[in-house]
C-alpha positions as CSV (number, residue, x, y, z in Angstrom):
1,M,0.0,0.0,0.0
2,H,1.3,3.5,-0.9
3,T,2.4,5.3,2.2
4,K,0.0,8.2,1.7
5,T,-2.9,5.8,1.3
6,H,-1.8,3.9,4.4
7,W,-1.9,7.0,6.6
8,D,-5.1,8.4,5.0
9,N,-6.8,5.1,5.8
10,I,-5.6,5.2,9.4
11,Y,-6.8,8.7,10.0
12,S,-10.1,7.9,8.3
13,T,-10.9,4.8,10.4
14,K,-9.5,5.6,13.8
15,A,-10.3,8.3,16.4
16,E,-7.4,10.4,17.7
17,N,-7.2,8.4,20.9
18,E,-7.2,5.1,19.0
19,V,-3.7,5.6,17.6
20,S,-0.6,4.8,19.7
21,W,1.1,8.2,19.3
22,F,-1.8,10.2,20.7
23,Q,-1.0,12.8,23.4
24,A,-3.6,15.1,24.9
25,Y,-0.7,17.5,25.7
26,P,2.8,17.2,24.0
27,K,4.7,17.8,27.3
28,T,8.2,17.0,26.1
29,S,7.9,18.9,22.8
30,V,6.7,22.0,24.8
31,Q,9.6,21.7,27.2
32,F,12.1,21.8,24.3
33,L,10.2,24.8,22.8
34,E,10.4,26.7,26.1
35,L,14.1,25.9,26.3
36,F,14.8,28.0,23.2
37,N,12.8,31.1,24.2
38,L,11.9,31.9,20.6
39,P,10.1,35.2,19.7
40,L,6.5,35.0,18.8
41,T,7.4,35.9,15.2
42,A,9.6,32.7,14.9
43,N,8.9,30.5,11.9
44,I,8.0,27.1,13.3
45,I,7.2,23.9,11.4
46,D,5.9,20.6,12.8
47,I,7.0,17.8,10.5
48,G,4.5,14.9,10.4
49,G,2.3,17.0,12.6
50,G,-0.9,15.3,11.5
51,D,-3.6,16.0,14.1
52,S,-1.1,16.5,16.9
53,H,-1.9,19.0,19.6
54,F,1.5,20.7,19.3
55,V,-0.1,23.2,17.0
56,D,-2.7,24.0,19.6
57,V,0.0,24.9,22.1
58,L,1.8,27.1,19.6
59,L,-1.4,29.0,18.9
60,E,-2.2,29.4,22.6
61,K,1.3,30.7,23.3
62,G,0.8,33.4,20.5
63,Y,3.2,32.2,17.8
64,R,2.2,33.8,14.5
65,N,4.2,31.8,11.9
66,I,3.2,28.2,12.3
67,W,3.5,25.5,9.6
68,V,2.3,21.9,9.8
69,L,3.4,19.3,7.2
70,D,1.9,15.8,7.0
71,I,1.6,13.2,4.3
72,S,-2.0,12.6,5.1
73,A,-4.7,15.1,4.0
74,K,-7.1,13.3,6.3
75,A,-4.9,14.0,9.3
76,I,-4.7,17.7,8.5
77,E,-8.4,17.9,7.9
78,R,-9.0,16.5,11.4
79,A,-6.7,19.0,12.9
80,K,-8.4,21.9,11.1
81,Q,-11.8,20.7,12.3
82,R,-10.5,20.6,15.9
83,L,-9.0,24.0,15.7
84,G,-12.0,25.7,14.0
85,I,-11.4,29.3,13.0
86,R,-7.9,29.1,14.5
87,A,-6.9,26.8,11.7
88,D,-6.8,29.9,9.4
89,K,-3.7,31.1,11.4
90,V,-1.7,28.0,10.4
91,H,0.1,27.2,7.1
92,W,-0.9,23.6,6.1
93,I,1.2,21.4,3.8
94,V,0.0,18.0,2.5
95,S,3.2,16.2,1.4
96,D,5.8,13.6,2.3
97,V,8.6,15.7,3.8
98,I,11.2,14.2,1.5
99,D,9.2,15.2,-1.6
100,F,8.5,18.7,-0.6
101,D,10.4,21.7,-2.1
102,F,10.9,24.2,0.7
103,K,12.3,26.7,-1.7
104,D,12.9,29.9,0.2
105,L,11.2,28.8,3.4
106,H,13.4,29.0,6.5
107,F,12.5,27.9,10.0
108,D,13.7,28.9,13.4
109,L,12.4,25.6,14.8
110,W,11.9,22.3,13.0
111,H,10.0,19.9,15.2
112,D,9.5,16.3,14.4
113,R,7.9,13.8,16.8
114,A,7.8,10.3,15.3
115,A,8.0,11.0,11.6
116,F,11.7,10.8,10.9
117,H,12.0,7.2,12.2
118,F,9.8,6.0,9.3
119,L,12.6,6.7,7.0
120,T,14.6,3.4,6.9
121,T,16.8,3.7,3.9
122,D,20.0,5.7,3.6
123,D,18.8,7.7,0.6
124,K,15.7,8.9,2.3
125,I,17.5,9.7,5.5
126,D,20.1,11.6,3.6
127,R,17.4,13.5,1.8
128,Y,15.7,14.5,5.1
129,V,19.0,15.6,6.6
130,S,19.7,17.7,3.5
131,L,16.3,19.3,3.6
132,A,16.6,20.2,7.3
133,N,20.1,21.6,6.6
134,D,18.7,23.9,3.9
135,A,15.4,24.9,5.6
136,I,16.6,25.6,9.1
137,S,17.9,29.1,9.7
138,K,21.4,29.6,10.9
139,N,21.3,29.3,14.7
140,G,17.8,27.7,14.3
141,Y,16.8,24.6,16.2
142,L,15.9,21.0,15.4
143,V,14.0,18.8,17.7
144,L,13.5,15.1,16.8
145,G,11.6,12.4,18.7
146,T,12.3,8.9,17.5
147,F,11.9,5.4,18.8
148,S,15.0,4.4,20.8
149,E,16.8,1.1,20.6
150,E,14.5,-0.1,23.4
151,G,11.4,1.1,21.5
152,P,9.1,-0.7,19.0
153,E,10.5,-2.0,15.7
154,K,7.2,-1.2,13.9
155,C,4.5,1.4,14.2
156,S,1.1,1.1,12.5
157,G,2.3,-1.9,10.6
158,L,5.3,0.0,9.1
159,K,9.0,-0.7,9.9
160,V,10.9,2.1,11.7
161,K,14.5,2.8,12.3
162,Q,15.5,2.9,16.0
163,Y,18.1,5.3,17.3
164,S,20.5,5.7,20.1
165,E,21.7,9.1,21.3
166,T,25.0,8.5,19.6
167,S,23.6,7.4,16.2
168,L,21.1,10.2,16.1
169,Q,23.8,12.8,16.8
170,A,26.0,11.2,14.2
171,T,23.2,11.5,11.6
172,F,23.0,15.3,12.0
173,E,26.5,16.2,13.2
174,R,27.8,17.8,10.0
175,S,25.5,20.8,10.2
176,F,24.0,20.7,13.7
177,A,25.5,21.0,17.2
178,H,23.9,18.7,19.8
179,I,22.2,20.4,22.7
180,K,20.5,17.7,24.8
181,C,18.8,14.3,24.5
182,I,16.4,12.6,26.8
183,Y,14.8,9.2,26.9
184,E,11.2,8.8,28.0
185,D,8.4,6.2,27.9
186,H,5.3,7.3,26.0
187,I,2.3,5.6,27.5
188,T,-0.1,4.9,24.7
189,P,-3.9,5.0,24.9
190,F,-3.8,1.2,25.2
191,N,-1.6,1.6,28.4
192,T,1.5,0.2,26.8
193,A,4.9,1.9,27.0
194,Q,7.0,3.0,23.9
195,N,10.5,4.2,24.6
196,F,11.3,7.4,22.8
197,L,14.5,9.3,22.3
198,F,14.2,13.1,22.0
199,C,17.2,15.1,20.8
200,S,17.6,18.8,20.2
201,F,20.2,20.5,18.0
202,K,21.3,23.9,16.9
203,R,22.1,24.8,13.3
204,K,25.8,25.6,12.9
């Protein structure tokens, strides 16, 4: 099944609290956001944002330049419905991140919780790193949340690539300076634990 069709099918058939990655409040992502103390005019993109509630927090905090990219039009449609008129304040992009041409777009924060680890081949990983390198402003920030080596090997029937702190740093070290990494268990709506690795970086 084509990846886009796969994700559209999931978002069409499951409620938001019926998927393993659901968070009522994206606590760890918000902690990283607050660490950077970005101005409200900062350009922020949520890669694979789907119907995540991270965008809700950004709007509540008053950020004015918010972008959400997801491969699934159904996911973005659900997020828009949840946000109501506030959805008009967000730039929405329906695309696989590695297929999107960011052109002259530059971001002060590139946030990705649980999208990057679906890239399992070297060519796709290299493409992602190259895009992040070009699209993140000098001194801008990158936050990635992936499954750790103790986390699941699959998600929603698709294989993922697990990371250690060392391997994730090595993937981005050419253009990004490591800030901090943390491991945490995400408790799913089904009361199971998934071990995540969150790492933050600063564009050199």
